Structures are given as structure tokens and as C-alpha cells.
C-alpha positions, 0 to 999 in steps of 0.5 A: 745335667745336660752337657751344653755350654752356650756363649759369645765368642770374640768374633766369627773367625774359625779359630775362635768359633767352630774350632773351639766347638770341635774341641768341646765336642771331643770332650763330650760337650756341646758348645752353642755359639751364634752363627758366623753371619751374626758375629760381624766381619772384621771391622763390621760389628755384630748386631749386638741386640740380636746376639744378646736376645739369642744368648738369653734364649739359648741359655735357658737349658745350658749348664754354663754360660761363657761371654766375650764382653767385647762381643756383647758390648762392642760387637767384637774384639776389633770393633772394641778399638774404634766404635764411637759410642760413649760409655753411658750407651755401652754400660747397659749392655752388661745388664744381660748378665744380671738377667742370666744370673737371676734366671739361674742363680747357681749356673756358672757364668764366665766372662772375658774382656781384653785390655785394648791393644796398642800395635806397633805399626802404621796399619789401620786395618783393625784400628782407627783410621789415624793409625795408618799415619800415627800408629808407630808414634802412638806406640812409642808415646805409650811405651816410653811414657810408661817406661819412664814412669816405671824406671825413671829412664831419662832417654825414655822421657825424651823419646816419649816427648818426641813421639807425643809432639808428632801426634796431633793433639786431637788424635791423642785426646781421642785415643786416650778417651777410647782407652778410658772408656774401655777401661771403665767397662773392665772396671765395671766387670770387677763389680759384677765379680764382687756381686756374684753376677760373674763367677770367673773373669779373664782380662787378657792382655791383647798384643802387648809389650813390657811397657805401655798405657795398656800395661799401666791399666793392667797394673791398676786392675791387678792392684784392685783385684788384690785389694778386693780379694778377687784373685781366685776369680779374676785372671790377668795375663797375655792373650785374647783369642784363646780365652773362649778355649780355656774358659770352656775347658775350665767350665767343662772340668768344673761341671764334671768335677774332674781332677786337674790334668797333671802336665809334665813339661819338657823344653827343647831349648832349656838354655834360653827358655827361662829368659825368652820373652815372646813377641807381643807379650809382657813377660817371659814365656814360662810365666805365660805358661803358668797363667795358661795352666791356671786358666784351664784348671790344670796342674804342672807337676814336678820332676818325678811326679806322676803326669797324665801327659807330657807338654813339649815346649819348643823354642829356638834361641833367645828370641822368637821369629815371626812368619807374618812379619817375615822376621827370621829367627835371630839365633836358631837352636834346632831341637836336639836328637836327645830331646826328640828321642825322649818324646818318642820314648815317653810313657804318656801322651805327648803334645807340642806347643811350637813357640820358635816363631810367632804366627806359625810353626817351626819347619826344623821341628815339624820335619824332625818329628815327621822323620821319626813318624811322631806326628800321627802319635801327637795328642795335640799341637799348636803354633798359631799367633802369639805364644799365649794363643798357642799355649791356651788353645793347646791346653784347652784341647788337652783338658777337654779330650783328656779321657781319650786323647787318641780318639778320631775327633781329637786326632782331627783337631790336631791335624787341623792345627798342624795344617793351619799353624805349620803348613799354611802359616809357615809355608803356604801363606808365604808362597801365596803372598809371593805369588800374588799382589793381595792389594790388587786382587778382589776378594773372590780372586784372592780366595780362588788363588788361595784355594788353588794353592792350599787345598791340594797341598794340604791334602797331599801333606796330610797323606804324606804325614800319616795324618787323618782328614780330608779337606772339605772346605778352604776359605778366607774368613776375613778376606785376607791371607793372614788367617785361613779357614780349613775344615777337615772331615774323617 
């Protein structure tokens, strides 16, 4: 068997494309994905016919196929929220999956498709233009309508009516029509699972809350999955950007007939973690962890059982902060010396998922690890974007590199996550945004400012921390400061 996987990511950002390839390579596999230039750019959809032809050609000698339905059908995750094509023009794009199944009946095909998010801000960068004026009202209409429907809360009904009245009728109709179209695509995927065209399907909840039109869709889908006895093949949980990671890890393990990775858990703030609900998710963090463990095909062991590694889950108090939105921790709980000492004394490899903040790592944690010289010993680290993005990305890394967690490729992957998730997102991004007015700079000027700040600071920090890697490239994948692209060479 050739150890080759082929697929379509949700877009061309490094964290969902080449960095996933690096994780897969550390596990001894090759993951073939289209070139970045073929995958669109933020609001610009990919050339869907071209990437479909590419996938059909490259899948010829692959051991398994992993497909972002958002990329295949809409041209990317962001375009899925605003392209204007009708359902009858989009459904035929799923026929490629039938052809792939007919060509290789026993080859596994995994797929994933996000439930369309509803963001709580008046920012239209990744949405339809009317989001700039009505985004918060659309979110309130969605959230309070569903809350009233689920709880009967009269105040929620009043808030829903107030928000609905503030949104023009034509905008409400357009938004609901877009949601209905995307929901119909996800319903069609359940048919493909039932027919055996797709072997494993993930329907992640992209940037969500406890209630909303998207959560109502999730409940409908979950009910159908149960009624149609598909629970062993369809997973629905918070996330989106990390799903290529987790499906690649699951597929590589399946094709290698590997035993489930045995994961022990240690929480830095056990007092609050059981009730902690991460930002942009609809359930407590520990429930998201359980979903991500299942997604990669690992197993969470009980105290006293033998484990292959220790997953150290860091949180800090009853709620998350958010670096991107400049929201501080409401009630910080720094990691204790006892917990940190336990990590250093662990008899198995240690990996850290840093969930104190959304969109970046916790300085209190990383500085404490550095003072104990633990950073170079870590088997993995993640603190990017949402809690599920971090959990899924890290668990995939650990499953893929399980046989040699301290090999140079895995050490570089860990150093890269520390450089991007902690150093850039929690520190350098804040500094960059304080020093320049991003809205007034050209793309080239913003890139030059970022490179001038980030490259020397990252090089110096990696050396000071005893981490491997030379920064060979620094770029802004979507010409904005929110995400960075770093490439490390040994």
C-alpha cells in the first residue's frame, strides 16, 4: 500500500493546508493537496472545476481521500456563506464522490462540511455585505429565537422580536435562504453516507453559541443521524478549521491498523474546567474534548490505566479571554507549581492544549513552562483560534507522530505552533496592531511591517527557549494581521 492520502482542504491558509501536510509527513505519510494558488483567497472562491479535476486525477493511486465539501461545492469555507448559486447548481458537484467510489470501491472516503456560522459582530469581511450593518442584529434574532423555542423564555421572545424588526425583510429572507441551501447540501451528505459513498462524515459547528439557527440545524441533523443509525459514521461537534487534521489522523491510523492512542488527562484548573464553556462553542470544553478524541480515533484513559502520553489541558478560571478581540481573562487562575511539577515528572510524553484564551496562548503558562525548561521537551502544543481548533489539531499531531514524538519533524511542528499560537497571536499581533493602522496600509506595507517585527523576534525567541527551527519565511496568507504564515527549517 502506498502511504499517500489526497484531499481538498477548506482553503489555502497554512494552518489548514501545508501545516497539516507537515503533521501527516511526521507520521510517515504523504498528504497531497492542491497548490495554494488553486484554493482561492479569502472572499475569492477556488476554481471548483479545476480542483475537482485535480482531485479525480490525483486520487488514482491514493490509499484514501479526504474532502472538504465546502471547498468542493462552494469554493471554500468563507465563500460558502455568500456565493449566490442556487441549490440545483451546487448539488451536481457531489457527483465526483460517486465517481471516486466507483473507481475504488474499498478505498476510504472521508468528508466534512461546516454548519454555516453566525458571527456576533458587524464585520462583513467574511460574510455578505449586509453583515456590516446588521450582523449583531442577525445574531440576536437567531440566538433569541432559538432560545425562546427551546426554553420558552419570554424575555428571549421579546429580544428576538426586537432584533427581527430592525432587520429589513429582504435581508432576513436572503439570509434564511442561504442557510436553507447550505443545510440541504449537508442533508444530501447523509444520503451519501447511507449509500456507502462516504465512509466517515464530520459536520462541524463553525463559530457557534448555545442557541441559534445553526444550533437548531445541528439538532435536526443529530436526530436524523440517530434515526438513520449513522452514529458510528457521522460526527457533529464544534470546530471547522481542524477537521482535515483529525480526519487525516483517523484515516492514517485506520489504514495502518494502529491501536487507539491512549491519552491521560491532567487539567491545570480542575475547579472550573468542568463547567467552562469556551467562546464560540455550544458546550463545555470537556465535551468538546471527548468529541475530538473520538474524531481522531484515540481513547481517554481512566486514572490508573496505562497511557501513551499525557494531555495537559490548561484553562484559567470560569471563562476564556480572547486575544483577537482584546478581551482579558475575567478571573485568571495561573497554573500552580504542583501541576507544573507534575508535568515535568511525568513518565510519558507531555503535550499541552492551551485554552485560557481563544485566539492565542497564555503568557502565564508559557513563561512558567520556560522557567522549568519544559518547552523543548513537549510532544506537542496548541493554542490557536477556538478550543476545538486547538484540541483537534493537537490530538491529530499526537496520533500521527505517535511512534516518534521527539523526532525532528514533530519537534519543528511543535515549535511552529508555539511561535504562531503563543508568540504571534498573544504578543506580536498585539504589538503590530498597536504600531500600525492596518486599514490605512497597502497589503505590501502591512506585510513589510509584519516581517520586520515578526522574523527577528521569532528567531530570537526560539533560540532563547531552546526550540529548533530557523524562520525561512514569514507572510500574511490573507493580507491581514489576524493570521500569520511562518515556515521553519531545521
